N, C-alpha and C positions, 0 to 999 in steps of 0.2 A: 504494500500500500504506500502511495506517495505521501510524504509529509505535507502539511498544509502549505508550507513555504514553496515547495516544488510545484504544487498545483497552481498557485498564484503566479509563480515565475513562468510556467508554461503558458498560461492564459495571457499574461502581459507580453510575452515574447511573440505570441501569435498576433496580438494586436499591433505590436511594433512592426512586424513584417508587413502587415496590411497597410499600416501608415506609411512605411517607406515606399512600398509599391505605388501607393496613391499619390505620392508627391509629384511624380512626373505628369500625371493627368492634371493635377491642380495647377502646376506651373504652366503647362502647355496652354491651358484654357483660362488662366487667371481666375481660378476658383478657390474659395476657402474649402477646407476639409468638410465642413457642414454642408456647403452647397453641393459638393460632389456626393456626399452621403444621401442627400435628398434626391438628386437625380438618379443615383444608383437604386435607391429604394423604389422610386416610382417606376423605373424601367423594369425592375425585377418583380414587382408586385402590382400589376396594372389594376387588379381588383381592390386594392387598398390605396385610395387616391386622395386622402385628406391629410392635413397636417397632424390631426389627432392620431391617425394611423401610424404616421412616421414616429411621433413621440412615443406611442405605446409599444410598437414592435421593435423599434431601434433603441428604445430607452434613452433618448436624447433629451436634453433640457428644452422645455417649451420655448424659452426666449431665443435659443440658438436656432431652432427650427423656424420660428416665425421670422427671424432676421434673414435666414438663408432663403426662405420662400420669397420674401420681399425683394431681395437682391436678384434672385433668379427671374422674377417677373420683370424687374427693371432691365435685365440683360436679355429679355425676350426669349428666355429658355423655358418658361412656364407660363401657363394661363390659368385663370381661376374661373370656375363656373358654379353658380349657386344651385343647390339641389332644388328640383322642382317640387318635391314633396315636403322638404324641411329646409326652409330658408336659412336656418342656422348652420347647415352643413355646406361646406365649400369644397368642391372637387378641384383637384390640381391635375393639369395635363401637360405633358411634354410637348414643346413645339417642334417643328421641323428643324429649327436651329440647333436643338439639343442632340439631334441624331449623331453627328460626328463625335460629340463628347461621350454619349452613351456607348457608342462603338468602342471607344478607347477604354472606358470604364469596364466594359465586359471583357475586353482583352486582358486588362489588368487583373480582373477577378479570376479569369481562367488561369493566368500565370500564377496567381496566389494559390489557387487550388492545386495546380501541378507541382508547385514547390512544396506545399504543405504535405501532400500525399504521395510524394515521389517514393517509389519502391513498394507501395502498398498493392497487394493483389486485390482482385475484385471481392474475394471472400473477406479479406481483412477490412476493406472499405464497408462492406455490409455489416460486419461485426461492430466496427467503429460507429456507424450510423445508429445501430440498435442501442449500443451502450450509451452513446451521447444522448439519445432520446430519454433513456432512463435517468441519467444525471439531471437533465433539464426538468423532468417531472418531479424529481426529488427536491430540486432547488425551489420550484414554484410551490410545492407542498409545504416546505419549511417556511417559506415567506408568507404562507397563508393565502396565496393567490391561485386563481383558477388557471390551469394550464391552457393557454389559448391555442387555437387551431394553427397559428403560425408555426409554433414549435412542434406540432404534431405531424407536419408534412413529411 
């Protein structure tokens, strides 16, 4: 069993790798990390298209998401549409201007996954996925939160 410090080190190291790989995309398109995260989330989760979805599923601070959304709208990379049934809900959509950025983000994410899982067999990846799902369920259980369908995929 891993000591707590090793688990935290592994998680932080994975996050650091993702951050390092993200830097090129952010620099190329003059984006902040939060702006890139918003674009990545919306492109990877088209059925979750509100700022609330981003805040909930990415566990990002509301103020940072709000600021990133505003900047992306000003940069003409996002548009807002009020929900017809619930005027309090605002849907976010990527514009055609965001396509080259999203393509680079997806290439970066593919590289991240390739680096992270290099040397894993298909069977090992399946075991990892199953075990990771159990860990996430345990975390949400301990936090007293319902395991949402995002982590059950």
